[in-house]
N, C-alpha and C positions, 0 to 999 in steps of 0.2 A: 542581565539575563532577562529575556522576555519569554512569555508562554503564548503559544498560538495553537489553534485547532487544526487538525488534519483528518481527512476522511479515509477510512479503510473499509473494504468490503469484507464479507465474512471469511473468505479464503485467507486474506492477509492477516486478519485478526487472529485466526487460528494459528498461522505460522509464527506470529509474534509471541503468542502465549506459549507456544511449544519451543521457543528459542531458536527457530530455524531462520527467521527473517531479521536481518540487521541493515538492510538497504531498502530504499524506495525510490522509484524514478517518477518525476512529475514533469509534465509538459511545460516548457517555457512559453509564456504568453505575454506579448506577441512573439511569434517565432523569429529568430535571427534572420535577417535578409541578406547579409553579406558576411562572408568569412574567408580569411586568408591565413592558413595555418592556424595558429592559436589566437589570432585576432578575430573576434566574433562580435558582430554589431547587430543590434535590432533597432527598429525605427520607432520614434515617437513623432508626433506632428511637428514637422519643420526641422528635425535634426535626428542624429543617430546616437545611440548609447553603446559604449564599448563594454564587452563582457568577457574579459580574458584573465582577470586576476581574482584571487579570493576576496579581495576588498570590494571589487566591482560586483561580484556574484552575490556577496552578502548584502550589499546595498539594495540590489534589485529583487532578490529572491524573497517572495512573500512568506516563506516558511522560516526565515531567520538565518542565523549564522552559528558558527561553532559555539557551544555552550548554552545556546538557547534550548528551550524545551517545547515539545509538542504534546498536546493531549489528544488522544484518539477519539474520534466520533465513529460510532458503528451502529448498525441496525439494532433497534431496541424496542421494548414494549414496557409500558408502565400500567400497573393496576394494583393498588394497595391491598385489595382483597386477595389477588393471586400471590402476593408476597407472603401471606400467611400459610399458603399451601405448599410452596416449593421448598425443597431442602436449601440450606444456606449455600451449598456449593453451586446452586443454580440461580441465585439471586443475591442482590445486595440488601443492605438494611432498609432501603426505601421501597423495596418491592420491584426493582428493575430487573427485567429478564432480557438477556442478549440472545440474538438469533442463533449464534453458533454454539451456544452452550448445549450440553447433553439434555435430552428429554428423559426424565426418570419415570414417565408414565403417570405423573401426578397431576397433569393439567385437567382442570374441571371442564374445559372446553378448548377447542382448537383456536389458536390465535390466527384470525383471518387477515388482519391488516397490521403488519409491523410498521413502526415509525421509522421514516427515513433517517439515515445517520446525520444528515445536515441539520436536523432539528434537535439533536441531542445536546442538552445543556452540559456545561463543564462539570457541574457537581455530580453528574452521573458517570463521568468517564472513569474507567478502571485501568487505563493504560497511559502512562506518562513516559515519554522518550526524551533523551538528550541528544542533540546533534553533535556528532564527533568529527564529521568531515562533510565537505560540500564541494562539488565540482560540476562542470558542464561537459556534456558529450552528446553525440548523436546516438539514438536508441540502439541501432544495430552494431555499435561498437562494444556492446556488453561482452565480457569475457565469460568463460565457463564458471570461473570462481564466483564472479558477481551474480551469475544466474542462480547459483546455489545460495548466495547471501540474500537473494530476493525471496527466498523461502519456498521454492518449488518443492513439491512432494516427490519422494523417490522410494523405490523398493527394490529388492534383489530377489531373483528367482533361484531355483535349486542349482542351476548351472553356473551361477556366479555373475550373470549379467545384471546390470543396474537399469531399472526402468524409471522413467520420469513421467509425471502425470500430464495427460492431454486435457487441458481445461475447456476445450471447445467440444469435446466428445462426451455425450451423455452416457455412452457405454464404454467399458474398458477397452481402450485402444491406445496404449501409451507409447512413448518414444524410448527405444532401446539405446542407452548410453548417449543421450543427446539432451543435456540440460538447457541449451539455448533454444531448441525447438519447443521445449516445455514452457520456458519463460515467454516465448513469442505467443503461444496459445493463451497464456495467462494475461498478457498485455492486451491482446485483441479481444478477449472476453470482457475486458473492462473499458477499453479505449477506442475500439474500432467504430462503435456507434457514435462516438463523439467527434469523429473526423480525424483521429490521430492513430491510424493503423500502424502495425509493424512495417508494412511495405512503404508507408509514407516517410519513414525514418526521421521523425521529428527530433529536434534538439530538446534535451531534457536536463533538469537538475537531478544529479545523483546525490541523494541525501543518505549519509551513513549515520546510524544512531545506536544507542544502547538503551535498554529498558531500565528504568529506575523505580 
């Protein structure tokens, strides 16, 4: 068993902590260049690698294989003086504050510059996940069930309709009974600026996990 870091934004951290998120999709780099049915290949200098069995996927996926663990990196802030001011529910023993935690109105000053998740050391991580399954698919092949397992937020109105959050809209304008559109908006809010939009339909690793 190996342990590796994985980045999550504040929306996804919240979903994991609330028990809504048990899957994450991560872009395969480099992208497969040839695929015929279940035979998927991606190129390395001078040759191609096959990516169509769990053995191959586990070998090339930088996140690991079944049974391996992932420790989450998230947006954070450290100040040992703040650690004495916040309630224990809002900080850990070292005085670490996480961006998605509730603000109890006890901050002596506003935190202007949060530390990027990529710089968070393992000792400050509060989320450990175990990989329970791993597969490869194109992004747009996600099912409604898997969109739910990605942790999208939902609510119901008085008439019984279910609404799913639009992560690209600053104001409430959610999707009625359409979890895949909600996931599409979540995906684009994170990945479109990186060149992997929903419309580009990239190949992704689908990592299923459980929180431990």
